[in-house]
Biopython code that builds the backbone (N, CA, C, O; Angstrom):
import numpy as np
from Bio.PDB.StructureBuilder import StructureBuilder

atoms = [
    (1, "UNK", "N", (78.199, 49.733, -22.850)),
    (1, "UNK", "CA", (77.171, 50.481, -23.832)),
    (1, "UNK", "C", (75.985, 51.352, -23.638)),
    (1, "UNK", "O", (75.081, 51.390, -22.803)),
    (2, "UNK", "N", (76.269, 51.977, -24.598)),
    (2, "UNK", "CA", (75.055, 53.350, -24.555)),
    (2, "UNK", "C", (73.855, 52.569, -25.085)),
    (2, "UNK", "O", (73.884, 51.779, -26.029)),
    (3, "UNK", "N", (72.476, 53.004, -24.120)),
    (3, "UNK", "CA", (71.175, 52.984, -24.808)),
    (3, "UNK", "C", (70.325, 54.163, -25.217)),
    (3, "UNK", "O", (69.164, 54.513, -25.004)),
    (4, "UNK", "N", (71.863, 54.873, -26.219)),
    (4, "UNK", "CA", (70.456, 56.137, -26.886)),
    (4, "UNK", "C", (70.434, 55.471, -27.967)),
    (4, "UNK", "O", (69.359, 55.727, -28.509)),
    (5, "UNK", "N", (71.299, 54.421, -28.875)),
    (5, "UNK", "CA", (70.771, 54.294, -29.994)),
    (5, "UNK", "C", (69.317, 53.325, -30.266)),
    (5, "UNK", "O", (68.424, 53.505, -31.094)),
    (6, "UNK", "N", (69.492, 52.111, -29.097)),
    (6, "UNK", "CA", (68.054, 51.463, -29.198)),
    (6, "UNK", "C", (67.156, 52.017, -28.735)),
    (6, "UNK", "O", (66.051, 51.474, -28.732)),
    (7, "UNK", "N", (67.370, 53.430, -28.129)),
    (7, "UNK", "CA", (66.569, 54.245, -27.390)),
    (7, "UNK", "C", (66.003, 55.019, -28.362)),
    (7, "UNK", "O", (64.792, 55.242, -28.374)),
    (8, "UNK", "N", (66.729, 55.435, -29.149)),
    (8, "UNK", "CA", (66.118, 56.544, -30.156)),
    (8, "UNK", "C", (65.614, 55.526, -31.212)),
    (8, "UNK", "O", (64.592, 56.021, -31.686)),
    (9, "UNK", "N", (65.896, 54.194, -31.863)),
    (9, "UNK", "CA", (65.022, 53.655, -32.555)),
    (9, "UNK", "C", (63.720, 53.268, -32.417)),
    (9, "UNK", "O", (62.833, 53.139, -33.261)),
    (10, "UNK", "N", (63.729, 53.067, -31.001)),
    (10, "UNK", "CA", (61.975, 52.577, -30.344)),
    (10, "UNK", "C", (61.667, 53.945, -30.723)),
    (10, "UNK", "O", (60.871, 53.983, -31.661)),
    (11, "UNK", "N", (62.144, 55.391, -30.180)),
    (11, "UNK", "CA", (61.309, 56.850, -29.835)),
    (11, "UNK", "C", (60.853, 56.661, -31.578)),
    (11, "UNK", "O", (59.660, 56.788, -31.856)),
    (12, "UNK", "N", (61.504, 56.465, -32.301)),
    (12, "UNK", "CA", (61.189, 56.669, -34.014)),
    (12, "UNK", "C", (60.043, 56.171, -34.237)),
    (12, "UNK", "O", (58.959, 56.597, -34.636)),
    (13, "UNK", "N", (60.603, 54.881, -33.806)),
    (13, "UNK", "CA", (59.286, 53.536, -34.353)),
    (13, "UNK", "C", (57.833, 53.595, -33.520)),
    (13, "UNK", "O", (56.804, 53.097, -33.977)),
    (14, "UNK", "N", (57.888, 54.111, -32.546)),
    (14, "UNK", "CA", (56.361, 54.085, -32.027)),
    (14, "UNK", "C", (56.042, 55.095, -32.745)),
    (14, "UNK", "O", (55.043, 54.843, -33.419)),
    (15, "UNK", "N", (56.559, 56.414, -32.945)),
    (15, "UNK", "CA", (55.883, 57.232, -33.512)),
    (15, "UNK", "C", (55.421, 57.499, -35.157)),
    (15, "UNK", "O", (54.751, 58.232, -35.885)),
    (16, "UNK", "N", (56.278, 56.370, -35.138)),
    (16, "UNK", "CA", (55.374, 56.011, -36.815)),
    (16, "UNK", "C", (54.488, 55.044, -36.923)),
    (16, "UNK", "O", (54.074, 54.662, -38.018)),
    (17, "UNK", "N", (54.106, 54.549, -35.793)),
    (17, "UNK", "CA", (53.474, 53.541, -35.288)),
    (17, "UNK", "C", (52.275, 54.590, -35.206)),
    (17, "UNK", "O", (51.230, 54.396, -35.827)),
    (18, "UNK", "N", (52.444, 55.506, -34.553)),
    (18, "UNK", "CA", (51.390, 56.586, -34.302)),
    (18, "UNK", "C", (50.842, 57.030, -35.081)),
    (18, "UNK", "O", (49.613, 57.048, -35.021)),
    (19, "UNK", "N", (51.620, 57.651, -36.288)),
    (19, "UNK", "CA", (52.159, 58.949, -37.403)),
    (19, "UNK", "C", (51.266, 57.930, -38.401)),
    (19, "UNK", "O", (50.816, 58.690, -39.258)),
    (20, "UNK", "N", (50.873, 56.785, -38.646)),
    (20, "UNK", "CA", (50.626, 55.386, -39.261)),
    (20, "UNK", "C", (49.073, 55.312, -39.494)),
    (20, "UNK", "O", (48.284, 55.121, -40.420)),
    (21, "UNK", "N", (49.071, 55.644, -37.749)),
    (21, "UNK", "CA", (47.533, 54.726, -37.402)),
    (21, "UNK", "C", (47.065, 56.507, -37.480)),
    (21, "UNK", "O", (45.939, 56.540, -37.976)),
    (22, "UNK", "N", (47.433, 57.585, -37.238)),
    (22, "UNK", "CA", (46.890, 58.203, -37.884)),
    (22, "UNK", "C", (46.136, 58.946, -39.058)),
    (22, "UNK", "O", (45.153, 59.661, -39.250)),
    (23, "UNK", "N", (47.602, 58.113, -39.995)),
    (23, "UNK", "CA", (46.804, 58.160, -40.996)),
    (23, "UNK", "C", (45.813, 57.060, -41.860)),
    (23, "UNK", "O", (45.289, 56.995, -42.972)),
    (24, "UNK", "N", (45.868, 56.570, -41.112)),
    (24, "UNK", "CA", (44.341, 55.285, -41.596)),
    (24, "UNK", "C", (43.419, 55.679, -41.088)),
    (24, "UNK", "O", (42.362, 55.544, -41.704)),
    (25, "UNK", "N", (43.391, 56.378, -39.665)),
    (25, "UNK", "CA", (42.380, 57.260, -39.083)),
    (25, "UNK", "C", (41.703, 58.620, -40.303)),
    (25, "UNK", "O", (40.661, 59.255, -40.468)),
    (26, "UNK", "N", (42.653, 58.538, -40.735)),
    (26, "UNK", "CA", (41.857, 59.855, -41.661)),
    (26, "UNK", "C", (41.845, 59.028, -43.108)),
    (26, "UNK", "O", (41.258, 59.727, -43.935)),
    (27, "UNK", "N", (42.207, 58.025, -43.571)),
    (27, "UNK", "CA", (41.630, 57.390, -44.398)),
    (27, "UNK", "C", (40.914, 56.890, -45.024)),
    (27, "UNK", "O", (40.699, 56.617, -46.205)),
    (28, "UNK", "N", (40.232, 56.693, -43.369)),
    (28, "UNK", "CA", (39.228, 55.643, -43.462)),
    (28, "UNK", "C", (38.104, 56.995, -43.016)),
    (28, "UNK", "O", (36.967, 56.892, -43.477)),
    (29, "UNK", "N", (38.305, 57.797, -42.448)),
    (29, "UNK", "CA", (37.082, 59.096, -42.755)),
    (29, "UNK", "C", (36.919, 59.814, -43.924)),
    (29, "UNK", "O", (36.130, 60.756, -43.847)),
    (30, "UNK", "N", (37.536, 59.588, -45.142)),
    (30, "UNK", "CA", (37.765, 59.881, -45.805)),
    (30, "UNK", "C", (36.574, 58.769, -47.164)),
    (30, "UNK", "O", (35.745, 58.986, -48.047)),
    (31, "UNK", "N", (37.183, 57.727, -46.569)),
    (31, "UNK", "CA", (37.064, 57.009, -47.818)),
    (31, "UNK", "C", (34.995, 55.888, -47.387)),
    (31, "UNK", "O", (34.131, 55.288, -48.026)),
    (32, "UNK", "N", (35.202, 56.168, -46.393)),
    (32, "UNK", "CA", (33.530, 55.337, -45.551)),
    (32, "UNK", "C", (32.911, 56.594, -46.154)),
    (32, "UNK", "O", (33.336, 57.655, -46.610)),
    (33, "UNK", "N", (31.343, 55.833, -45.897)),
    (33, "UNK", "CA", (30.519, 57.235, -46.296)),
    (33, "UNK", "C", (30.491, 57.999, -45.445)),
    (33, "UNK", "O", (31.164, 57.834, -44.427)),
    (34, "UNK", "N", (29.694, 59.061, -45.633)),
    (34, "UNK", "CA", (29.396, 60.024, -44.636)),
    (34, "UNK", "C", (28.753, 59.306, -43.553)),
    (34, "UNK", "O", (28.247, 58.192, -43.684)),
    (35, "UNK", "N", (28.794, 60.051, -42.361)),
    (35, "UNK", "CA", (28.468, 59.629, -40.971)),
    (35, "UNK", "C", (28.364, 60.958, -40.469)),
    (35, "UNK", "O", (28.032, 60.865, -39.288)),
    (36, "UNK", "N", (28.510, 62.337, -40.857)),
    (36, "UNK", "CA", (28.283, 63.144, -40.027)),
    (36, "UNK", "C", (29.396, 63.406, -39.358)),
    (36, "UNK", "O", (30.526, 63.435, -39.846)),
    (37, "UNK", "N", (28.942, 63.706, -37.634)),
    (37, "UNK", "CA", (29.729, 63.959, -36.289)),
    (37, "UNK", "C", (31.135, 62.101, -35.932)),
    (37, "UNK", "O", (32.236, 61.912, -35.416)),
    (38, "UNK", "N", (30.259, 61.417, -36.500)),
    (38, "UNK", "CA", (31.796, 60.392, -36.346)),
    (38, "UNK", "C", (33.004, 60.998, -37.242)),
    (38, "UNK", "O", (34.110, 61.204, -36.743)),
    (39, "UNK", "N", (32.666, 61.309, -38.806)),
    (39, "UNK", "CA", (33.665, 61.968, -39.297)),
    (39, "UNK", "C", (34.461, 62.599, -38.811)),
    (39, "UNK", "O", (35.669, 62.450, -38.991)),
    (40, "UNK", "N", (33.698, 63.806, -37.774)),
    (40, "UNK", "CA", (34.773, 64.609, -37.351)),
    (40, "UNK", "C", (35.396, 64.363, -36.561)),
    (40, "UNK", "O", (36.582, 64.693, -36.561)),
    (41, "UNK", "N", (34.665, 63.485, -35.290)),
    (41, "UNK", "CA", (35.485, 62.226, -34.877)),
    (41, "UNK", "C", (36.944, 62.047, -34.950)),
    (41, "UNK", "O", (37.905, 62.215, -34.200)),
    (42, "UNK", "N", (36.744, 61.671, -36.057)),
    (42, "UNK", "CA", (38.296, 60.792, -36.781)),
    (42, "UNK", "C", (39.154, 61.008, -37.117)),
    (42, "UNK", "O", (40.237, 60.428, -37.036)),
    (43, "UNK", "N", (38.679, 62.393, -37.821)),
    (43, "UNK", "CA", (39.858, 63.843, -38.231)),
    (43, "UNK", "C", (40.317, 64.337, -36.608)),
    (43, "UNK", "O", (41.541, 64.382, -36.482)),
    (44, "UNK", "N", (39.641, 64.659, -35.533)),
    (44, "UNK", "CA", (40.297, 65.448, -34.931)),
    (44, "UNK", "C", (41.331, 63.848, -33.837)),
    (44, "UNK", "O", (42.334, 63.866, -33.122)),
    (45, "UNK", "N", (40.434, 62.799, -34.248)),
    (45, "UNK", "CA", (41.507, 61.437, -33.145)),
    (45, "UNK", "C", (42.577, 61.294, -34.614)),
    (45, "UNK", "O", (43.541, 60.595, -34.304)),
    (46, "UNK", "N", (42.624, 61.554, -35.441)),
    (46, "UNK", "CA", (43.643, 61.261, -36.058)),
    (46, "UNK", "C", (44.695, 63.105, -35.926)),
    (46, "UNK", "O", (45.845, 62.880, -35.549)),
    (47, "UNK", "N", (44.579, 63.769, -36.031)),
    (47, "UNK", "CA", (44.918, 64.993, -35.718)),
    (47, "UNK", "C", (45.602, 64.727, -34.055)),
    (47, "UNK", "O", (46.541, 65.369, -33.584)),
    (48, "UNK", "N", (45.061, 63.934, -33.564)),
    (48, "UNK", "CA", (45.584, 64.071, -31.921)),
    (48, "UNK", "C", (46.511, 62.709, -32.052)),
    (48, "UNK", "O", (47.310, 62.435, -31.156)),
    (49, "UNK", "N", (46.420, 62.210, -32.747)),
    (49, "UNK", "CA", (47.714, 61.107, -33.115)),
    (49, "UNK", "C", (49.176, 61.540, -34.128)),
    (49, "UNK", "O", (50.291, 61.067, -34.349)),
    (50, "UNK", "N", (48.459, 62.582, -34.493)),
    (50, "UNK", "CA", (49.829, 62.947, -35.453)),
    (50, "UNK", "C", (50.736, 63.722, -34.272)),
    (50, "UNK", "O", (51.882, 63.441, -33.923)),
    (51, "UNK", "N", (49.593, 65.116, -33.611)),
    (51, "UNK", "CA", (50.323, 65.681, -32.750)),
    (51, "UNK", "C", (51.071, 64.549, -31.716)),
    (51, "UNK", "O", (52.220, 64.868, -31.410)),
    (52, "UNK", "N", (50.712, 63.629, -31.300)),
    (52, "UNK", "CA", (51.185, 62.909, -30.081)),
    (52, "UNK", "C", (52.768, 62.087, -31.049)),
    (52, "UNK", "O", (53.808, 61.774, -30.470)),
    (53, "UNK", "N", (52.557, 61.935, -32.325)),
    (53, "UNK", "CA", (53.988, 61.608, -32.932)),
    (53, "UNK", "C", (54.928, 62.774, -32.790)),
    (53, "UNK", "O", (56.040, 62.411, -32.406)),
    (54, "UNK", "N", (54.815, 63.985, -32.974)),
    (54, "UNK", "CA", (55.795, 64.574, -32.783)),
    (54, "UNK", "C", (56.455, 65.375, -32.261)),
    (54, "UNK", "O", (56.931, 66.412, -32.723)),
    (55, "UNK", "N", (56.558, 64.710, -30.734)),
    (55, "UNK", "CA", (57.473, 64.944, -29.800)),
    (55, "UNK", "C", (58.052, 63.773, -29.596)),
    (55, "UNK", "O", (58.977, 63.913, -28.795)),
    (56, "UNK", "N", (57.873, 62.192, -30.120)),
    (56, "UNK", "CA", (58.329, 61.375, -29.743)),
    (56, "UNK", "C", (59.332, 61.256, -30.938)),
    (56, "UNK", "O", (60.299, 60.496, -30.885)),
    (57, "UNK", "N", (58.995, 62.209, -32.242)),
    (57, "UNK", "CA", (60.260, 61.697, -33.934)),
    (57, "UNK", "C", (61.146, 63.018, -32.999)),
    (57, "UNK", "O", (62.369, 62.913, -33.086)),
    (58, "UNK", "N", (60.675, 64.116, -32.211)),
    (58, "UNK", "CA", (61.515, 65.237, -32.129)),
    (58, "UNK", "C", (62.720, 64.369, -30.352)),
    (58, "UNK", "O", (63.820, 64.798, -30.002)),
    (59, "UNK", "N", (62.109, 63.432, -29.822)),
    (59, "UNK", "CA", (63.321, 63.157, -28.708)),
    (59, "UNK", "C", (63.593, 61.739, -29.753)),
    (59, "UNK", "O", (64.499, 61.127, -29.187)),
    (60, "UNK", "N", (63.274, 61.121, -30.773)),
    (60, "UNK", "CA", (64.442, 60.299, -31.394)),
    (60, "UNK", "C", (65.460, 61.280, -31.731)),
    (60, "UNK", "O", (66.633, 60.992, -31.494)),
    (61, "UNK", "N", (65.081, 62.731, -32.408)),
    (61, "UNK", "CA", (66.241, 62.836, -33.257)),
    (61, "UNK", "C", (67.164, 62.975, -32.260)),
    (61, "UNK", "O", (68.282, 62.627, -32.639)),
    (62, "UNK", "N", (67.089, 63.605, -30.370)),
    (62, "UNK", "CA", (67.528, 64.034, -30.049)),
    (62, "UNK", "C", (68.789, 62.975, -29.462)),
    (62, "UNK", "O", (69.995, 63.214, -29.520)),
    (63, "UNK", "N", (67.958, 61.411, -28.730)),
    (63, "UNK", "CA", (67.926, 60.569, -28.672)),
    (63, "UNK", "C", (69.555, 60.122, -29.197)),
    (63, "UNK", "O", (70.635, 59.896, -28.651)),
    (64, "UNK", "N", (68.953, 60.151, -30.718)),
    (64, "UNK", "CA", (70.297, 59.832, -32.005)),
    (64, "UNK", "C", (71.156, 60.017, -32.649)),
    (64, "UNK", "O", (71.622, 59.406, -33.612)),
    (65, "UNK", "N", (71.694, 61.766, -31.640)),
    (65, "UNK", "CA", (72.566, 62.478, -32.266)),
    (65, "UNK", "C", (74.082, 61.824, -31.549)),
    (65, "UNK", "O", (74.471, 61.460, -30.440)),
    (66, "UNK", "N", (74.604, 61.939, -32.909)),
    (66, "UNK", "CA", (75.882, 61.585, -32.729)),
    (66, "UNK", "C", (75.891, 59.555, -32.321)),
    (66, "UNK", "O", (76.799, 59.082, -31.636)),
    (67, "UNK", "N", (75.080, 58.925, -32.724)),
    (67, "UNK", "CA", (74.730, 57.251, -32.949)),
    (67, "UNK", "C", (74.995, 57.369, -34.295)),
    (67, "UNK", "O", (75.670, 56.345, -34.193)),
    (68, "UNK", "N", (75.065, 57.555, -35.063)),
    (68, "UNK", "CA", (75.460, 57.267, -36.654)),
    (68, "UNK", "C", (74.040, 56.751, -36.818)),
    (68, "UNK", "O", (74.025, 55.579, -36.441)),
    (69, "UNK", "N", (72.755, 57.178, -37.258)),
    (69, "UNK", "CA", (71.889, 56.980, -38.100)),
    (69, "UNK", "C", (72.059, 57.387, -38.860)),
    (69, "UNK", "O", (72.683, 58.407, -39.151)),
    (70, "UNK", "N", (71.197, 56.223, -39.736)),
    (70, "UNK", "CA", (71.452, 56.422, -41.489)),
    (70, "UNK", "C", (70.115, 57.734, -42.228)),
    (70, "UNK", "O", (68.904, 57.623, -42.032)),
    (71, "UNK", "N", (70.588, 58.551, -42.819)),
    (71, "UNK", "CA", (70.303, 59.772, -43.686)),
    (71, "UNK", "C", (68.816, 59.581, -44.011)),
    (71, "UNK", "O", (68.068, 60.551, -44.131)),
    (72, "UNK", "N", (68.351, 58.155, -44.168)),
    (72, "UNK", "CA", (66.878, 57.929, -44.716)),
    (72, "UNK", "C", (66.263, 58.140, -42.977)),
    (72, "UNK", "O", (65.176, 58.652, -42.709)),
    (73, "UNK", "N", (66.889, 57.805, -42.332)),
    (73, "UNK", "CA", (65.814, 57.986, -40.881)),
    (73, "UNK", "C", (66.268, 59.444, -40.255)),
    (73, "UNK", "O", (65.694, 59.862, -39.250)),
    (74, "UNK", "N", (67.079, 60.027, -40.740)),
    (74, "UNK", "CA", (67.317, 61.450, -40.224)),
    (74, "UNK", "C", (65.743, 62.098, -40.860)),
    (74, "UNK", "O", (64.843, 62.632, -40.212)),
    (75, "UNK", "N", (65.808, 61.845, -42.242)),
    (75, "UNK", "CA", (65.148, 63.022, -43.038)),
    (75, "UNK", "C", (63.687, 62.261, -42.922)),
    (75, "UNK", "O", (62.866, 63.022, -43.434)),
    (76, "UNK", "N", (62.872, 60.752, -42.331)),
    (76, "UNK", "CA", (61.946, 60.608, -42.094)),
    (76, "UNK", "C", (61.831, 61.209, -40.757)),
    (76, "UNK", "O", (60.677, 61.514, -40.455)),
    (77, "UNK", "N", (62.774, 61.467, -39.844)),
    (77, "UNK", "CA", (62.191, 61.974, -38.414)),
    (77, "UNK", "C", (61.944, 63.514, -38.871)),
    (77, "UNK", "O", (60.993, 64.012, -38.267)),
    (78, "UNK", "N", (62.541, 64.333, -39.742)),
    (78, "UNK", "CA", (62.354, 65.181, -39.501)),
    (78, "UNK", "C", (60.601, 65.430, -40.448)),
    (78, "UNK", "O", (59.853, 66.406, -40.390)),
    (79, "UNK", "N", (60.497, 64.621, -40.941)),
    (79, "UNK", "CA", (59.159, 64.994, -42.166)),
    (79, "UNK", "C", (57.832, 64.511, -41.330)),
    (79, "UNK", "O", (56.640, 64.738, -41.537)),
    (80, "UNK", "N", (58.785, 63.429, -39.860)),
    (80, "UNK", "CA", (57.285, 63.521, -39.576)),
    (80, "UNK", "C", (57.427, 64.153, -38.118)),
    (80, "UNK", "O", (56.544, 63.967, -37.281)),
    (81, "UNK", "N", (58.378, 64.782, -37.887)),
    (81, "UNK", "CA", (57.860, 65.719, -36.584)),
    (81, "UNK", "C", (57.341, 66.935, -37.355)),
    (81, "UNK", "O", (56.288, 67.340, -36.861)),
    (82, "UNK", "N", (57.773, 67.680, -38.468)),
    (82, "UNK", "CA", (56.549, 68.840, -39.092)),
    (82, "UNK", "C", (55.467, 68.128, -39.318)),
    (82, "UNK", "O", (54.453, 68.591, -38.795)),
    (83, "UNK", "N", (55.352, 67.247, -39.865)),
    (83, "UNK", "CA", (53.876, 66.627, -39.910)),
    (83, "UNK", "C", (53.255, 66.340, -38.898)),
    (83, "UNK", "O", (52.068, 66.140, -39.158)),
    (84, "UNK", "N", (53.654, 66.156, -37.233)),
    (84, "UNK", "CA", (52.661, 66.099, -36.704)),
    (84, "UNK", "C", (52.952, 67.306, -35.916)),
    (84, "UNK", "O", (52.329, 67.210, -34.859)),
    (85, "UNK", "N", (53.575, 68.319, -35.962)),
    (85, "UNK", "CA", (53.610, 69.519, -35.844)),
    (85, "UNK", "C", (52.234, 70.308, -36.060)),
    (85, "UNK", "O", (51.703, 70.971, -35.168)),
    (86, "UNK", "N", (51.682, 70.145, -37.452)),
    (86, "UNK", "CA", (51.404, 71.039, -37.890)),
    (86, "UNK", "C", (49.904, 71.094, -36.817)),
    (86, "UNK", "O", (49.322, 72.041, -36.289)),
    (87, "UNK", "N", (49.635, 69.537, -36.815)),
    (87, "UNK", "CA", (48.046, 69.749, -36.208)),
    (87, "UNK", "C", (48.327, 69.419, -34.732)),
    (87, "UNK", "O", (47.261, 69.133, -34.187)),
    (88, "UNK", "N", (48.985, 69.377, -34.197)),
    (88, "UNK", "CA", (49.363, 70.259, -32.772)),
    (88, "UNK", "C", (49.500, 72.111, -32.482)),
    (88, "UNK", "O", (49.400, 72.790, -31.460)),
    (89, "UNK", "N", (49.787, 72.473, -34.022)),
    (89, "UNK", "CA", (49.368, 74.081, -33.392)),
    (89, "UNK", "C", (48.224, 74.299, -33.561)),
    (89, "UNK", "O", (47.631, 75.205, -32.976)),
    (90, "UNK", "N", (47.648, 73.447, -34.463)),
    (90, "UNK", "CA", (46.119, 73.496, -34.865)),
    (90, "UNK", "C", (45.625, 73.569, -33.736)),
    (90, "UNK", "O", (45.252, 74.632, -33.240)),
    (91, "UNK", "N", (45.549, 72.370, -33.131)),
    (91, "UNK", "CA", (44.622, 71.605, -31.919)),
    (91, "UNK", "C", (44.969, 73.087, -30.687)),
    (91, "UNK", "O", (44.046, 73.819, -30.328)),
    (92, "UNK", "N", (46.759, 73.332, -30.088)),
    (92, "UNK", "CA", (46.788, 74.449, -29.598)),
    (92, "UNK", "C", (46.186, 75.564, -29.554)),
    (92, "UNK", "O", (45.708, 76.163, -28.591)),
    (93, "UNK", "N", (46.272, 76.098, -31.794)),
    (93, "UNK", "CA", (45.679, 77.343, -31.702)),
    (93, "UNK", "C", (44.008, 77.517, -31.311)),
    (93, "UNK", "O", (43.535, 78.606, -30.985)),
    (94, "UNK", "N", (43.373, 76.519, -31.383)),
    (94, "UNK", "CA", (41.915, 76.407, -31.245)),
    (94, "UNK", "C", (41.641, 76.533, -29.540)),
    (94, "UNK", "O", (40.797, 77.294, -29.066)),
    (95, "UNK", "N", (42.579, 75.579, -28.674)),
    (95, "UNK", "CA", (42.161, 75.689, -27.211)),
    (95, "UNK", "C", (42.553, 77.029, -26.814)),
    (95, "UNK", "O", (41.823, 77.381, -25.887)),
    (96, "UNK", "N", (43.315, 77.838, -27.092)),
    (96, "UNK", "CA", (44.166, 79.434, -26.556)),
    (96, "UNK", "C", (43.375, 80.577, -27.622)),
    (96, "UNK", "O", (43.669, 81.771, -27.575)),
]
sb = StructureBuilder()
sb.init_structure("model")
sb.init_model(0)
sb.init_chain("A")
sb.init_seg("    ")
for serial, (resi, resn, name, xyz) in enumerate(atoms, 1):
    if name == "N":
        sb.init_residue(resn, " ", resi, " ")
    sb.init_atom(name, np.array(xyz, "f"), 0.0, 1.0, " ", f" {name:<3s}", serial, name[0])
structure = sb.get_structure()
C-alpha cells in the first residue's frame, strides 16, 4: 500500500490550517481597534503563515499526483499555493 495518498491529504490539511490561521490573524488585525505596531505585527504574522502554507500545498500536489485526488482538492491546492506564494515573494523581495 502506498502512503502517498494519506501523505498528500495530510499536507493539504496542514496547509489549509496554516492558511486559515493566516486569514483569522489578518481578520483580527482588520476588525480590532487600531493598535499601531501591533497591527503591523499581525499582518506580518499572517504573511509568514501564508508563506509557510505555500510549500505544503505544492508538496500535497506533488504527492497526490496519480492518486485520484478529487477536482475540488486539486483546485483548492492550486489556489492555496498561489495565495501563499504572493506573501512569500513579498517577504523575500523585502529581504533581498
